C-alpha atoms as one frame of an Amber mdcrd trajectory, in Angstrom:
protein
  32.012   0.472   9.388  34.160  -1.315   6.838  33.196  -4.081   4.462  35.559
  -6.514   6.186  33.310  -6.636   9.218  30.321  -7.093   6.932  31.793 -10.164
   5.270  32.657 -11.788   8.582  29.203 -11.178  10.007  26.855 -12.169   7.198
  25.709 -15.539   8.438  25.268 -14.291  11.976  22.424 -12.247  10.544  20.732
 -15.253   8.980  19.593 -16.838  12.240  18.168 -13.592  13.609  14.731 -14.366
  12.238  14.363 -17.428  14.453  15.348 -15.838  17.731  14.325 -12.180  17.703
  11.068 -11.006  19.249  11.347  -7.317  18.396   7.925  -5.898  17.604   7.194
  -4.608  14.128   5.996  -1.209  13.069   8.375   0.911  15.127   8.757   3.705
  12.597   9.000   7.096  14.268   8.277   8.981  11.057   5.083   7.150  10.069
   1.913   9.169   9.585  -1.334   8.352   7.773  -1.284   4.992   5.930   2.142
   4.302   7.435   3.668   6.900   5.111   6.743   8.827   6.285   6.370  12.581
   6.662   8.006  14.589   3.873   8.160  18.281   3.107   6.633  18.418  -0.354
   3.587  17.173  -2.258   4.916  18.456  -5.584   4.448  16.078  -8.498   7.726
  14.339  -9.290   8.987  11.452 -11.410  11.820   9.190 -10.248  13.705   6.907
 -12.614  14.827   3.533 -11.281  16.932   0.639 -12.596  16.736  -2.837 -11.086
  17.725  -6.410 -11.893  14.380  -7.904 -10.896  13.616  -9.368 -14.321  13.634
 -13.031 -13.199  10.298 -14.493 -12.032  11.457 -14.961  -8.436   8.901 -14.590
  -5.682  10.792 -11.772  -3.980  11.133  -9.824  -7.226   7.367  -9.868  -7.631
   6.936  -8.695  -4.053   9.300  -5.744  -4.616   7.340  -4.680  -7.683   4.089
  -4.924  -5.745   5.487  -2.557  -3.113   6.508  -0.041  -5.763   3.007  -0.183
  -7.211   1.400   0.197  -3.773   3.625   3.159  -2.923   2.505   4.970  -6.075
  -1.134   4.260  -5.248  -0.619   5.812  -1.815   1.368   8.699  -3.290  -0.271
   9.732  -6.591   2.059  12.740  -6.795   5.098  10.429  -7.149   5.727   8.408
 -10.312   8.439   5.739 -10.359   9.605   4.770 -13.835  11.273   1.419 -13.166
  13.319  -0.439 -15.771  14.077  -4.157 -15.380  17.555  -5.121 -16.600  18.692
  -8.784 -16.759  21.164  -9.593 -13.991  23.864 -10.612 -16.462  23.940  -7.077
 -17.909  22.958  -5.044 -14.864  26.319  -4.425 -13.186  28.027  -3.455 -16.450
  25.266  -1.003 -17.368  25.284   0.684 -13.977  29.081   0.986 -13.887  29.010
   2.580 -17.336  26.416   5.073 -16.149  28.518   5.859 -13.082  31.594   6.478
 -15.225  29.579   8.805 -17.445  27.853  10.524 -14.503  24.465   9.575 -15.949
  22.963   7.599 -13.077  19.214   7.024 -12.736  17.576   8.549  -9.674  17.357
   5.191  -7.904  19.128   1.893  -8.582  19.948  -1.484  -7.068  23.352  -1.595
  -5.386  25.345  -4.689  -4.507  27.357  -4.592  -1.260  31.046  -4.913  -0.472
  33.515  -4.460  -3.299  30.664  -3.759  -5.726  30.272  -0.388  -4.021  33.767
   0.754  -5.029  33.045   2.061  -8.566  30.230   4.262  -7.283  32.184   5.574
  -4.321  35.131   6.309  -6.619  32.847   8.095  -9.102  31.196  10.045  -6.253
  27.678   9.444  -7.580  25.943   8.154  -4.412  23.845  10.037  -1.888  24.234
   8.980   1.762  20.953   8.279   3.548  22.149   8.810   7.129  19.421  11.388
   7.780  16.719   8.689   7.723  18.630   5.784   9.321  16.819   6.110  12.669
  13.880   4.445  10.926  15.710   1.107  11.109  17.516   1.370  14.443  15.266
  -1.347  15.920  14.898  -3.357  12.717  18.316  -3.878  11.112  21.433  -4.827
  13.121  24.768  -3.220  12.290  26.131  -6.341  10.570  23.192  -6.310   8.153
  23.960  -2.727   7.158  27.741  -3.014   6.997  28.033  -3.971   3.336  26.402
  -0.708   2.317  28.362   1.383   4.823  31.542   3.043   3.564  33.693   5.292
   5.768  30.852   5.664   8.249  28.244   6.694   5.676  25.206   4.542   4.898
  24.203   4.309   1.243  21.497   1.614   1.131  19.353  -0.861   3.096  19.254
  -4.615   2.316  16.085  -6.595   1.682  17.215 -10.190   2.041  19.990 -12.625
   2.832  20.942 -14.863  -0.082  23.035 -18.006   0.114  24.445 -18.748  -3.298
  25.641 -22.345  -2.829  22.601 -24.427  -1.855  22.481 -27.932  -3.308  18.915
 -29.130  -3.891  18.389 -32.832  -4.485  15.610 -35.328  -5.100  15.766 -37.705
  -2.154  14.221 -40.613  -4.038  16.683 -40.310  -6.931  19.636 -40.445  -4.547
  18.071 -43.345  -2.643  17.798 -45.387  -5.863  21.593 -45.406  -6.130  22.155
 -46.175  -2.459  22.316 -42.734  -0.841  19.588 -42.253   1.743  21.517 -39.273
   3.133  23.431 -36.593   1.274  27.164 -37.429   1.242  29.343 -35.624   3.770
  32.667 -36.083   1.959  33.742 -35.210  -1.563  34.893 -38.797  -2.159  31.354
 -40.018  -1.508  29.901 -37.141  -3.515  32.009 -38.136  -6.526  30.869 -41.731
  -6.067  27.251 -40.512  -5.997  27.813 -38.562  -9.217  29.209 -41.613 -10.985
  26.343 -43.840  -9.829  23.712 -41.315 -10.874  25.338 -40.967 -14.286  25.413
 -44.747 -14.682  21.700 -44.875 -13.821  20.909 -42.688 -16.823  20.206 -39.293
 -15.224  22.135 -36.039 -15.104  23.715 -35.881 -11.645  23.722 -32.069 -11.262
  21.947 -29.489 -13.396  23.730 -26.134 -13.786  22.515 -23.201 -15.907  25.716
 -21.315 -16.697  24.658 -19.446 -19.845  25.115 -16.104 -18.091  28.466 -17.307
 -16.735  28.059 -16.257 -13.090  26.622 -19.498 -11.608  29.820 -21.563 -11.766
  31.830 -18.596 -10.523  29.531 -17.423  -7.734  27.736 -20.614  -6.751  30.222
 -23.413  -7.392  33.615 -21.804  -6.849  32.539 -19.816  -3.789  31.791 -23.110
  -2.059  34.555 -25.293  -3.471  37.227 -22.615  -3.151  36.291 -22.223   0.496
  36.434 -25.976   1.180  39.872 -26.411  -0.409  41.754 -23.141   0.102  40.033
 -21.870   3.240  37.774 -18.923   4.002  40.626 -16.421   4.193  42.198 -17.336
   0.838  40.513 -14.689  -1.337  41.335 -12.007   1.201  44.972 -13.125   1.181
  45.052 -12.954  -2.622  43.823  -9.356  -2.516  46.470  -8.520   0.073  49.229
 -10.153  -1.964  49.745 -12.916   0.611  48.529 -15.723  -1.675  48.152 -16.384
  -5.378  45.556 -18.103  -7.518  48.405 -20.266  -8.808  48.961 -21.690  -5.313
  48.344 -25.473  -5.155  45.207 -25.076  -3.035  43.347 -22.984  -5.585  44.545
 -25.074  -8.496  43.124 -28.052  -6.593  39.806 -26.225  -6.156  39.624 -25.557
  -9.899  40.530 -29.208 -10.383  37.351 -30.266  -8.560  35.294 -28.644 -11.319
  37.508 -30.288 -13.932  37.144 -33.701 -12.291  33.361 -33.442 -12.010  33.110
 -32.232 -15.580  35.124 -35.211 -16.827  32.845 -37.472 -14.766  29.920 -35.937
 -16.711  28.358 -34.563 -13.549  26.652 -31.687 -15.363  24.071 -31.361 -18.125
  25.664 -31.303 -21.571  24.139 -27.861 -22.261  25.542 -26.334 -19.084  26.734
 -23.218 -20.958  23.607 -22.684 -23.055  20.970 -23.263 -20.362  20.342 -20.281
 -18.093  19.749 -20.151 -14.355  15.952 -20.016 -14.770  15.681 -22.849 -17.306
  17.702 -25.172 -15.075  15.126 -24.776 -12.307  12.468 -26.459 -14.438  15.041
 -28.995 -15.633  15.542 -30.004 -12.009  11.851 -29.962 -11.086  11.149 -32.238
 -14.050  13.689 -34.675 -12.540  16.006 -34.437 -15.504  18.749 -33.946 -12.930
  19.024 -35.450  -9.475  20.640 -32.314  -8.040  21.124 -28.650  -8.790  23.283
 -26.034  -7.101  21.811 -22.551  -6.905  20.638 -19.684  -4.727  18.496 -19.986
  -1.598  16.066 -17.590  -3.299  14.805 -20.556  -5.326  13.700 -22.388  -2.168
  10.192 -20.978  -2.461   9.765 -22.298  -6.009  11.271 -25.677  -5.206   9.696
 -26.397  -1.839   7.355 -23.750  -0.401   5.182 -23.330  -3.516   5.757 -26.835
  -4.900   2.513 -28.747  -4.446   3.695 -32.086  -5.866   6.041 -33.438  -3.220
   8.170 -30.708  -1.632   9.340 -33.006   1.170  11.149 -35.113  -1.426  13.483
 -32.202  -2.177  16.341 -31.972   0.285  18.890 -29.201   0.797  22.602 -29.552
   1.494  25.924 -27.747   1.249  28.982 -28.913  -0.660  30.716 -31.625   1.394
  34.147 -31.520   2.986  37.160 -32.146   0.745  40.005 -34.295   2.031  43.085
 -32.215   2.762  41.146 -28.975   2.362  41.736 -26.012   4.656  38.086 -24.978
   4.818  35.414 -26.210   7.207  32.410 -28.176   6.017  29.101 -26.544   6.849
  29.949 -22.995   5.809  27.635 -21.357   3.306  28.479 -18.462   0.987  26.055
 -15.678   1.786  25.506 -12.024   0.993  22.853  -9.402   1.694  21.144  -8.035
  -1.382  18.995  -5.431  -3.027  19.841  -2.135  -1.417  18.398   0.777  -3.369
  20.931   3.556  -3.871  20.128   7.175  -4.621  21.812   9.509  -7.090  23.838
  12.293  -5.523  22.155  14.661  -7.975  18.753  14.379  -6.259  17.551  17.523
  -4.537  14.382  19.301  -3.460  11.098  17.503  -4.076  12.787  14.602  -5.882
  15.076  13.916  -2.945  12.128  14.120  -0.522  10.164  11.665  -2.668  13.074
   9.220  -2.900  13.652   9.249   0.868   9.927   8.789   1.445   9.971   5.805
  -0.905  12.886   4.141   0.912  11.120   4.501   4.246   8.004   2.880   2.831
   9.741   0.180   0.819  11.956  -1.091   3.664   9.259  -1.079   6.354   9.142
  -4.078   8.734   6.185  -5.343   6.701   8.560  -6.022   3.783  10.701  -8.378
   5.833   7.706 -10.250   7.226   6.238 -10.613   3.739   9.554 -11.985   2.485
   9.682 -14.506   5.330   6.143 -15.592   4.510   7.436 -16.325   1.004  10.315
 -18.425   2.350  13.064 -15.792   2.060  15.779 -15.390   4.713  15.949 -11.771
   5.879  18.581  -9.823   7.849  15.997  -7.959   9.955  14.967  -8.286  13.589
  11.229  -8.717  13.085   8.780 -11.210  14.451   8.562 -14.433  12.474   5.135
 -14.590  10.811   2.769 -17.322  11.887   2.751 -18.729   8.371   6.541 -19.143
   8.188   7.182 -22.507   6.553   9.235 -25.347   7.968  11.389 -25.083   4.863
  12.589 -21.587   5.763  13.444 -22.800   9.255  15.365 -25.687   7.706  17.281
 -23.256   5.475  18.224 -21.094   8.436  19.426 -24.178  10.300  21.495 -25.358
   7.328  23.248 -22.021   6.895  23.949 -21.120  10.516  27.446 -22.614  10.802
  29.628 -19.806   9.482  30.172 -17.845   6.323  32.155 -18.521   3.192  32.977
 -15.596   0.910  30.997 -15.112  -2.277  33.645 -14.818  -5.003  32.171 -11.871
  -6.891  31.398  -9.952  -3.700  35.094  -9.684  -2.812  37.079  -9.947  -6.063
  37.364  -7.126  -8.639  35.170  -7.241 -11.732  38.118  -7.932 -14.028  38.992
 -11.088 -12.059  35.349 -12.135 -12.094  35.284 -11.828 -15.876  38.450 -13.924
 -16.255  37.251 -16.787 -14.058  33.798 -16.815 -15.651  35.234 -17.167 -19.135
  37.782 -19.739 -18.029  35.329 -21.892 -16.065  33.342 -22.219 -19.269  36.591
 -23.229 -20.960  37.103 -25.976 -18.354  33.611 -27.355 -18.994  34.383 -27.383
 -22.732  37.752 -29.075 -22.033  39.622 -26.178 -23.610  41.687 -25.187 -20.573
  43.251 -26.941 -17.605  42.941 -25.812 -13.970  46.583 -24.721 -14.096  45.945
 -22.507 -17.130  42.887 -20.954 -15.507  44.816 -20.227 -12.309  47.577 -18.591
 -14.363  45.075 -16.413 -16.229  43.506 -15.293 -12.968  46.813 -14.455 -11.334
  48.054 -12.529 -14.355  44.870 -10.440 -14.236  45.371  -9.913 -10.501  48.971
  -8.817 -11.009  47.865  -6.221 -13.578  45.464  -4.720 -11.058  48.221  -4.384
  -8.500
């Protein structure tokens, strides 16, 4: 199954959790303690690289499962190394190019799979896929499926473009509801700024937030959901008026002082506390943060609302679409064999058990699995699923080559520092695209 189907089907997966009644625990290979049967009890050590360094609730849950697996399997040692997200992709690609992959590693879906397929360093896991035939629908697996071979299993569904806002701060400037048009949103920004607060906090130190979070949403609203695909196919260009206009939205908001002055020196974790301390009325970030902002927030979680970027007049995209992607498949090195391969396959079967998805839902995380919704599922998760059910926008860095991602990330910082115009950024991006072709 190709990645094109995956991208079109992402958000269809998101609502599964609300409507599916499939029973959990249907694992045909489970034996004592729910552990899959394997052929060897030989002592082995598996190396693993992940990007779970941020203190997100799901990251902690993943680490707990690794620890529990080792307790249940004292003959298997997993040496896991946390690598910051900003460096993770580059490190793994370098290892792939040098044929020096760790035994296990986090893979990103879609176009991010290409370097590893090209380097022929991945081990297909088709031999154990029956474990998830009643748990994960085809569209959830598609991003990790290349030419009919399955290389990883996702843990969660992440929406990168969620706007969180303090309802009382918006109400003070006359907005009891989140604006539905960009014209009203710009008016809100100006009124918030005039009231003495930062309208929208963004932590762009690691460069990806404006690219992945902001431009995925705004590019979709202005240029349409199919624009990035057309660029890749040579049917559109970044220098087309629509995309220049999308870049111009960032420029306009920046000139209106919508963002914190330290937007490029504050990181994506620091800005979370900045928002919670009400130093900004809004922030735009990943749905993964919902647990920190609302589920685990004991102060006044109901005062924090969620929204998507509003419609833009004359835009070709539809309001209500959210940019989403499945995440955190664990890939295996093609070099694994014997007892090490058995141990790695056993670990995958344990790690991605239905229990994982229920635990994630209990923590407020949207999952792509067909498992029963836990009794303790919060109203906030249900609200997130409702918000993101209306179709999928493409996540920029899940469909565009790494070289294009690097160009736009550098140039978006240049826009915020008033060093480049939208037209110059569009030209830089298209020149980089032309070199690829």
